[in-house]
Backbone bond lengths (Angstrom), bond angles and torsions (degrees), N, CA, C in turn:
res aa  C-N    CA-C-N  psi(-1)  N-CA   C-N-CA  omega(-1)  CA-C   N-CA-C  phi
1 M - - - 1.458 - - 1.524 110.08 -
2 S 1.324 116.68 122.81 1.457 120.62 171.28 1.528 107.99 -96.30
3 L 1.320 116.30 169.88 1.458 120.43 -176.07 1.522 109.79 -72.37
4 S 1.318 116.81 126.17 1.460 120.97 179.78 1.528 110.29 -70.64
5 P 1.347 117.51 137.27 1.476 120.10 177.88 1.523 112.45 -56.79
6 S 1.342 116.95 -28.71 1.466 120.20 -178.25 1.524 112.54 -75.95
7 F 1.362 116.85 -9.99 1.465 119.69 -179.39 1.524 111.28 -64.28
8 V 1.323 117.17 -39.02 1.465 121.46 -176.27 1.523 108.87 -81.96
9 K 1.319 115.57 105.87 1.468 121.23 179.60 1.528 110.91 -81.85
10 N 1.323 115.37 -37.72 1.462 119.70 176.55 1.521 109.90 -153.61
11 Y 1.314 114.44 151.00 1.468 120.80 -177.24 1.518 108.70 -149.01
12 E 1.335 115.20 132.31 1.461 119.93 176.51 1.524 109.14 -150.59
13 I 1.312 115.55 164.42 1.463 121.45 176.64 1.524 107.98 -115.35
14 K 1.326 115.59 121.90 1.462 120.77 178.89 1.537 109.44 -106.31
15 I 1.303 115.82 164.34 1.461 122.06 176.95 1.529 108.33 -106.88
16 S 1.332 115.27 124.99 1.470 119.92 -179.36 1.523 110.78 -72.88
17 K 1.324 116.39 169.76 1.465 121.75 177.81 1.523 111.10 -59.63
18 S 1.342 116.10 -29.18 1.468 120.47 -179.81 1.528 112.45 -85.26
19 G 1.345 116.25 -1.52 1.455 120.60 177.08 1.519 115.05 92.56
20 H 1.347 117.88 9.75 1.464 121.45 -178.74 1.529 110.81 -99.37
21 K 1.314 115.35 149.02 1.468 121.02 -178.23 1.529 110.30 -77.23
22 V 1.338 114.94 139.20 1.463 121.78 -179.04 1.530 109.11 -131.71
23 P 1.337 118.29 121.61 1.469 120.12 176.41 1.525 110.85 -75.57
24 V 1.316 115.40 140.13 1.466 121.49 179.20 1.528 107.44 -125.11
25 V 1.329 116.80 114.37 1.463 122.54 -177.23 1.522 109.17 -116.07
26 N 1.321 116.15 125.20 1.478 120.71 -178.23 1.524 111.20 50.96
27 D 1.341 115.04 40.57 1.467 123.97 179.04 1.534 113.41 69.11
28 V 1.323 117.52 12.35 1.471 121.94 176.57 1.525 109.08 -100.78
29 H 1.341 116.48 121.51 1.469 121.17 175.87 1.524 108.31 -79.30
30 L 1.330 116.54 121.27 1.458 119.92 -176.11 1.525 113.11 -80.85
31 H 1.330 117.27 -9.03 1.467 122.68 174.64 1.523 108.26 -144.67
32 S 1.300 115.32 169.97 1.468 120.55 178.65 1.528 110.60 -59.18
33 I 1.313 116.48 134.76 1.463 121.07 177.23 1.530 110.27 -82.40
34 Y 1.335 116.27 -3.55 1.467 120.72 177.77 1.531 110.86 -98.04
35 D 1.340 117.46 -59.38 1.460 120.51 -178.91 1.521 109.54 -151.67
36 P 1.343 117.92 89.54 1.473 120.69 -177.29 1.527 113.66 -64.86
37 I 1.325 118.08 -27.69 1.463 120.79 178.60 1.523 110.62 -66.63
38 K 1.323 116.19 -49.33 1.466 120.67 179.58 1.523 110.59 -63.90
39 E 1.320 116.44 -41.20 1.460 120.91 177.92 1.535 110.33 -58.55
40 A 1.336 116.29 -45.10 1.463 121.17 -178.46 1.518 111.58 -65.44
41 E 1.309 117.63 -43.88 1.464 121.14 -179.24 1.531 111.11 -63.40
42 T 1.333 116.71 -41.68 1.469 121.00 177.69 1.525 110.64 -63.85
43 F 1.325 116.13 -42.38 1.469 121.81 179.92 1.531 110.74 -61.15
44 I 1.322 117.79 -46.31 1.463 121.54 -178.57 1.532 110.79 -67.94
45 Q 1.324 117.89 -39.19 1.465 120.93 177.85 1.522 111.32 -59.09
46 K 1.324 116.88 -37.78 1.460 121.50 -179.13 1.529 112.52 -79.57
47 T 1.336 116.24 -26.92 1.463 120.83 -169.79 1.518 114.08 -96.16
48 V 1.327 117.25 -39.79 1.462 121.01 -172.70 1.522 110.38 -86.23
49 K 1.315 115.37 124.01 1.463 121.35 -176.44 1.530 111.07 -76.87
50 E 1.323 115.12 153.40 1.467 121.73 176.01 1.529 108.70 -83.71
51 N 1.340 115.74 82.47 1.460 120.00 178.08 1.525 108.87 -147.80
52 D 1.320 116.05 -166.10 1.463 120.11 -176.44 1.529 112.90 -87.67
53 Q 1.308 117.52 6.32 1.464 120.23 -177.56 1.523 111.09 -65.00
54 Q 1.335 115.63 131.78 1.458 119.50 174.35 1.528 111.76 -132.52
55 N 1.340 115.24 3.42 1.465 121.15 177.18 1.532 108.99 -106.00
56 F 1.339 115.68 126.58 1.459 120.10 -175.57 1.524 110.43 -136.39
57 L 1.332 114.99 135.15 1.457 122.29 173.44 1.520 106.99 -109.62
58 V 1.333 116.79 119.85 1.462 121.18 -173.86 1.526 109.59 -115.10
59 F 1.321 116.34 125.02 1.462 121.77 175.09 1.518 109.00 -92.47
60 G 1.326 116.47 104.99 1.461 121.61 177.31 1.514 112.60 107.07
61 L 1.342 115.80 124.67 1.456 121.94 -179.29 1.522 112.84 -101.30
62 G 1.351 116.29 -44.42 1.463 118.06 -170.96 1.514 108.77 54.94
63 F 1.318 117.05 -131.27 1.452 120.35 175.14 1.535 111.82 -103.35
64 G 1.333 115.90 18.70 1.456 121.02 165.46 1.517 117.15 76.37
65 Y 1.331 119.17 13.26 1.472 119.26 -178.36 1.533 110.96 -63.85
66 H 1.320 116.62 -38.04 1.469 120.14 178.23 1.531 111.35 -70.31
67 I 1.329 116.68 -29.46 1.469 120.06 177.48 1.528 110.38 -67.97
68 E 1.320 116.03 -45.02 1.466 119.90 179.02 1.531 111.13 -66.49
69 A 1.338 116.88 -35.45 1.467 120.13 176.11 1.527 110.57 -65.61
70 L 1.332 116.31 -37.79 1.464 121.51 177.34 1.533 110.45 -65.47
71 R 1.320 116.61 -46.71 1.467 120.77 178.20 1.536 110.55 -57.87
72 K 1.313 115.32 -45.85 1.469 120.61 -178.38 1.535 110.60 -61.41
73 A 1.333 116.65 -43.92 1.469 121.00 -179.44 1.525 111.12 -63.25
74 L 1.326 117.10 -41.12 1.461 120.92 -178.86 1.528 111.34 -69.06
75 I 1.314 116.36 -42.64 1.466 120.48 179.58 1.527 110.63 -63.74
76 E 1.335 115.87 -38.40 1.470 119.47 177.41 1.524 111.29 -63.69
77 R 1.335 116.91 -28.90 1.467 121.65 177.48 1.529 112.09 -89.20
78 K 1.352 114.81 7.93 1.465 122.08 179.28 1.528 111.53 62.78
79 K 1.332 115.70 36.46 1.460 122.08 174.86 1.530 109.00 -107.12
80 T 1.322 115.91 148.64 1.464 120.65 175.30 1.525 108.63 -90.93
81 P 1.328 117.83 115.00 1.465 119.53 -176.66 1.531 112.34 -69.42
82 H 1.331 115.56 135.67 1.462 122.69 169.37 1.528 105.29 -129.42
83 I 1.318 115.78 105.73 1.465 120.29 -170.20 1.520 110.18 -126.35
84 V 1.334 116.43 126.08 1.459 122.15 173.17 1.525 107.40 -110.28
85 I 1.326 115.91 129.43 1.466 120.80 -178.78 1.517 109.46 -118.13
86 I 1.313 116.62 128.06 1.461 122.56 175.50 1.521 108.15 -100.67
87 E 1.326 117.24 115.60 1.470 121.78 -178.54 1.534 109.55 -131.04
88 P 1.335 117.10 117.02 1.466 119.49 -176.86 1.529 114.89 -79.55
89 N 1.335 118.00 -21.04 1.468 120.85 -174.69 1.527 110.15 -94.98
90 A 1.336 116.06 102.92 1.464 120.96 -175.26 1.527 111.57 -63.59
91 K 1.315 117.74 -38.48 1.468 120.40 -177.68 1.519 110.47 -62.49
92 V 1.314 117.44 -46.06 1.462 122.00 178.45 1.533 110.25 -62.36
93 A 1.342 116.33 -44.35 1.468 120.32 -178.39 1.524 111.55 -62.35
94 Y 1.315 116.81 -46.05 1.468 119.28 -177.09 1.530 111.69 -72.24
95 D 1.321 117.28 -30.48 1.471 119.34 173.84 1.521 110.46 -66.84
96 C 1.325 116.22 -40.52 1.470 121.23 177.83 1.530 110.57 -59.36
97 I 1.328 115.53 -44.25 1.466 120.56 179.58 1.529 110.77 -66.85
98 E 1.327 116.05 -46.35 1.471 120.65 -177.63 1.523 111.97 -62.82
99 L 1.323 116.27 -34.90 1.469 121.05 179.88 1.532 111.88 -79.24
100 G 1.330 116.73 -3.89 1.464 120.38 178.48 1.509 113.86 69.60
101 L 1.345 116.48 32.72 1.458 120.42 -175.11 1.523 113.41 -92.11
102 I 1.343 117.01 -3.31 1.458 119.78 -179.95 1.521 109.75 -138.74
103 N 1.322 115.56 137.05 1.457 122.20 176.10 1.526 107.92 -88.99
104 Q 1.324 116.80 116.08 1.464 120.21 -174.68 1.527 113.66 -90.27
105 D 1.320 117.53 2.95 1.467 119.88 -177.11 1.523 112.46 -61.84
106 D 1.330 117.15 -37.22 1.464 119.90 -179.09 1.530 111.70 -121.89
107 C 1.337 115.85 23.47 1.461 121.20 178.24 1.526 110.15 -125.67
108 Y 1.325 115.88 143.08 1.461 120.93 172.24 1.523 107.15 -116.53
109 L 1.322 115.84 127.67 1.458 120.99 -178.66 1.523 110.84 -105.49
110 S 1.324 116.67 122.98 1.457 122.22 169.42 1.522 106.53 -99.84
111 I 1.327 116.30 110.55 1.469 120.86 -172.16 1.522 110.75 -108.39
112 N 1.323 116.07 115.66 1.465 124.66 176.00 1.526 112.44 46.60
113 Q 1.329 116.61 47.63 1.451 120.94 175.85 1.522 109.86 -96.18
114 S 1.311 115.66 146.45 1.462 120.02 175.30 1.528 108.98 -71.59
115 A 1.331 115.53 166.78 1.466 119.70 178.84 1.527 110.57 -60.21
116 D 1.335 117.08 -40.00 1.460 120.41 177.17 1.518 111.09 -58.50
117 E 1.328 116.67 -45.39 1.465 121.05 -178.96 1.527 111.23 -64.73
118 V 1.322 116.36 -40.87 1.466 120.15 -179.85 1.524 110.82 -63.22
119 Y 1.343 116.73 -50.05 1.461 119.99 -173.44 1.528 113.14 -81.17
120 N 1.325 117.31 -12.08 1.466 119.65 174.69 1.522 111.95 -91.10
121 N 1.327 116.28 -1.20 1.466 121.37 175.96 1.529 108.12 -81.93
122 K 1.331 116.35 107.87 1.470 120.08 -173.09 1.523 112.18 -64.50
123 D 1.338 117.35 -35.85 1.467 120.29 177.66 1.526 110.27 -62.74
124 L 1.330 115.78 -40.42 1.459 119.80 -179.56 1.528 111.50 -69.56
125 T 1.320 116.95 -41.44 1.473 118.41 179.64 1.529 111.00 -66.51
126 R 1.337 116.92 -35.24 1.464 119.09 175.27 1.533 110.50 -64.36
127 F 1.329 115.92 -37.07 1.466 120.25 177.06 1.528 110.24 -64.14
128 L 1.326 118.02 -41.51 1.467 121.76 -179.17 1.527 111.42 -64.30
129 L 1.333 116.94 -29.56 1.460 120.59 178.13 1.530 112.27 -66.34
130 K 1.326 116.47 -17.84 1.471 121.01 177.44 1.539 111.48 -79.49
131 K 1.335 116.37 -0.91 1.465 123.33 179.44 1.541 111.61 55.47
132 P 1.331 116.42 62.05 1.467 119.53 179.39 1.526 111.44 -66.97
133 Q 1.331 115.76 155.24 1.462 118.96 172.14 1.522 107.92 -73.04
134 V 1.311 116.35 134.50 1.462 121.52 -179.63 1.528 109.31 -93.94
135 I 1.330 115.05 129.62 1.464 121.46 176.73 1.520 108.36 -119.75
136 T 1.306 116.56 127.96 1.464 121.84 179.37 1.514 110.26 -105.75
137 H 1.332 116.07 117.07 1.458 120.67 173.10 1.523 106.76 -79.82
138 S 1.316 116.05 101.45 1.462 121.39 -163.99 1.532 114.44 -57.87
139 S 1.318 118.09 -41.23 1.474 118.75 -177.97 1.526 110.73 -65.36
140 S 1.327 117.03 -38.27 1.465 120.58 177.02 1.525 110.85 -70.63
141 F 1.344 116.16 -44.55 1.460 120.19 -177.42 1.530 110.96 -61.89
142 N 1.317 116.89 -42.74 1.468 120.07 179.75 1.519 111.83 -67.73
143 L 1.328 116.04 -37.86 1.470 119.92 -179.21 1.524 110.95 -66.99
144 Y 1.324 116.49 -41.67 1.468 121.50 -176.87 1.521 110.56 -108.25
145 S 1.308 117.42 38.99 1.466 121.41 -171.86 1.527 112.98 -58.85
146 D 1.326 118.23 -39.68 1.469 120.30 -179.36 1.522 110.76 -63.12
147 Y 1.329 116.28 -41.16 1.463 120.44 179.31 1.527 110.44 -62.23
148 F 1.330 116.53 -49.82 1.470 119.56 -176.17 1.527 111.66 -69.04
149 K 1.331 118.03 -34.37 1.465 120.27 178.08 1.531 110.61 -66.56
150 T 1.333 116.11 -37.61 1.466 120.02 175.95 1.521 110.26 -63.45
151 L 1.312 115.91 -41.77 1.469 121.36 179.73 1.528 110.64 -63.56
152 L 1.333 116.86 -45.69 1.459 121.29 -177.06 1.523 112.18 -71.46
153 G 1.327 116.62 -27.89 1.462 120.45 -178.57 1.516 113.72 -94.95
154 Y 1.316 116.33 11.93 1.471 121.19 -174.40 1.527 111.98 -64.17
155 E 1.327 115.57 135.66 1.452 122.29 171.74 1.519 107.94 -122.92
156 S 1.315 116.02 125.41 1.462 120.15 -176.57 1.529 110.98 -63.80
157 P 1.334 117.42 136.22 1.475 120.15 176.00 1.520 110.86 -58.33
158 T 1.319 116.16 143.82 1.466 120.31 -177.14 1.527 112.37 -106.95
159 S 1.320 117.11 6.80 1.459 119.06 -178.63 1.526 110.52 -69.67
160 L 1.323 115.56 148.71 1.460 120.24 177.71 1.526 110.84 -66.72
161 E 1.328 116.30 -31.23 1.471 120.14 177.22 1.522 110.60 -60.91
162 H 1.339 116.37 -43.61 1.465 120.79 178.05 1.523 110.15 -65.80
163 M 1.321 117.29 -41.47 1.464 121.19 179.43 1.531 110.52 -60.63
164 A 1.327 116.69 -42.94 1.464 121.14 -177.79 1.520 111.47 -61.92
165 R 1.339 116.98 -33.71 1.465 120.35 -178.82 1.526 111.84 -67.89
166 Q 1.340 117.45 -23.03 1.464 120.92 -177.56 1.532 112.80 -90.25
167 I 1.328 116.82 -7.04 1.464 121.43 -173.28 1.526 110.96 -96.14
168 H 1.335 116.40 135.85 1.465 121.33 -179.82 1.529 112.56 -97.62
169 S 1.318 117.41 -27.27 1.463 120.68 -178.30 1.539 110.41 -68.50
170 P 1.337 118.77 119.80 1.477 120.54 179.78 1.527 112.47 -58.79
171 T 1.345 116.72 -38.77 1.466 120.31 -178.81 1.521 111.31 -64.91
172 L 1.324 116.36 -47.34 1.456 120.61 -179.43 1.524 110.97 -69.08
173 K 1.341 116.94 -37.19 1.468 120.21 178.11 1.531 110.69 -61.69
174 E 1.336 115.99 -42.41 1.471 120.59 178.43 1.525 110.50 -63.66
175 Y 1.329 115.80 -40.95 1.469 120.54 179.26 1.533 110.78 -62.19
176 I 1.336 116.82 -46.12 1.469 121.08 179.82 1.530 110.36 -63.75
177 N 1.324 116.94 -41.20 1.464 120.44 179.46 1.524 111.23 -63.69
178 D 1.347 117.07 -36.60 1.462 120.52 176.60 1.527 110.95 -65.16
179 L 1.323 116.52 -41.27 1.466 120.22 177.83 1.525 111.23 -62.24
180 S 1.327 116.08 -35.98 1.471 120.26 -175.52 1.525 112.37 -69.55
181 L 1.347 117.30 -12.08 1.466 119.86 178.30 1.525 110.92 -68.38
182 T 1.325 116.43 -29.65 1.474 120.00 -178.37 1.525 113.33 -117.25
183 N 1.327 117.29 -6.13 1.466 121.28 -178.91 1.529 109.39 -133.75
184 T 1.319 116.26 150.88 1.460 119.51 179.03 1.518 112.17 -101.75
185 S 1.312 117.59 -26.60 1.458 119.64 -174.97 1.527 111.27 -131.28
186 F 1.330 114.41 165.54 1.465 120.95 178.14 1.527 110.30 -60.58
187 S 1.325 117.84 -43.24 1.467 120.52 -178.53 1.526 111.17 -65.31
188 D 1.360 117.05 -36.81 1.471 119.80 176.53 1.524 110.56 -63.43
189 A 1.342 115.23 -40.83 1.464 119.78 -179.49 1.525 110.83 -63.48
190 I 1.331 116.78 -41.96 1.466 120.83 179.40 1.525 110.75 -64.43
191 T 1.338 116.03 -40.50 1.470 120.33 178.82 1.512 110.99 -61.28
192 S 1.339 116.27 -44.00 1.460 119.64 -178.92 1.526 111.32 -69.05
193 L 1.336 116.85 -35.61 1.463 120.00 177.46 1.524 110.78 -67.03
194 S 1.322 115.44 -42.63 1.467 120.02 -178.18 1.523 111.16 -64.04
195 A 1.334 116.65 -30.73 1.465 121.07 -178.46 1.524 112.04 -84.38
196 S 1.339 115.94 -10.52 1.466 120.28 -177.37 1.529 110.76 -72.07
197 R 1.315 115.64 140.71 1.462 119.99 178.35 1.526 111.34 -75.32
198 S 1.317 117.20 -30.07 1.470 120.25 -179.19 1.526 109.31 -129.65
199 L 1.327 116.14 122.45 1.451 120.79 178.32 1.522 109.44 -87.38
200 N 1.321 115.05 149.80 1.462 120.64 -172.77 1.525 111.80 -96.07
201 A 1.340 114.84 66.74 1.473 122.36 173.51 1.519 113.84 57.50
202 E 1.372 116.59 -145.64 1.464 122.03 -164.16 1.535 114.06 -59.95
203 L 1.319 117.91 -43.81 1.463 119.33 -172.56 1.526 112.66 -69.44
204 D 1.330 117.47 -34.08 1.466 119.63 174.87 1.526 110.24 -63.49
205 F 1.322 115.87 -44.56 1.464 119.82 179.64 1.530 111.03 -67.37
206 L 1.332 116.45 -32.60 1.464 120.40 176.18 1.527 110.55 -62.64
207 M 1.320 117.16 -42.61 1.470 121.00 178.73 1.521 111.04 -64.49
208 L 1.315 117.18 -41.51 1.463 120.50 178.84 1.529 110.69 -64.91
209 A 1.326 116.42 -40.51 1.466 120.30 177.87 1.525 110.76 -64.47
210 L 1.341 116.59 -40.87 1.464 120.77 178.40 1.521 110.82 -61.78
211 N 1.320 116.41 -39.12 1.462 120.28 177.98 1.515 111.04 -62.81
212 E 1.341 117.43 -42.94 1.466 121.24 178.63 1.524 111.01 -62.62
213 L 1.334 116.54 -42.25 1.467 120.37 178.51 1.521 110.91 -63.74
214 T 1.333 116.20 -39.06 1.464 120.94 179.09 1.518 111.16 -64.29
215 L 1.330 116.18 -43.13 1.467 120.23 178.99 1.523 111.58 -63.43
216 K 1.339 116.36 -42.29 1.467 119.88 179.44 1.522 110.81 -66.82
217 S 1.339 116.17 -37.40 1.461 120.14 178.21 1.523 110.74 -64.14
218 D 1.339 116.69 -41.70 1.467 121.32 178.16 1.521 111.13 -63.11
219 Q 1.353 116.07 -40.27 1.463 120.17 179.94 1.524 111.24 -63.71
220 L 1.344 116.02 -41.74 1.458 120.17 179.11 1.519 111.24 -67.15
221 T 1.358 115.94 -40.98 1.466 120.79 -177.84 1.521 111.53 -66.32
222 N 1.357 115.24 -39.25 1.466 119.58 -175.87 1.526 112.41 -90.03
223 G 1.336 115.97 5.36 1.450 119.56 172.61 1.498 115.78 85.31
């Protein structure tokens, strides 16, 4: 689920007491209307642990004051920042970029992508395997709670049709498409292969091996 255009009832940019721009969505101020810089620095000081972590997944961009505070804290610790930000509101994200409020050199922005789009991004999934520290920008997370809950509760489709779309090898794609003629899901395909008296060389054994790896991964994940 991506953010519906009808979700945003009103949007404006206000100027804080400190002179910084603050986005206001559906009457929710995404940063302090007094001093968003100080608010961001205090938030990062409380949130970011004193360790070797330099990979961060941030839910909510707003106008990026907390992102810049995070970058500053990491650089001061002589760490190279690697930051992925998930932001569902495209208008806010593009205004933040246009206003020059975020340095994109060490940040990757996922802007209003559905859960499928996020988890089908191979660069992003490789980043998640590094076990980044998760930071929640509370005003954004609360405002877009349905979007973020959908993202966090995502379960990858198990249909063979979906699997085939992710595969680049023509040979393997053809094999998966052939399986999908008689099966709807990966587990159905494995069941039918396991019941077969004769396996069809390397690709059948590859599917069985993949199933074993998946089961072991699930066991490790679920403890």
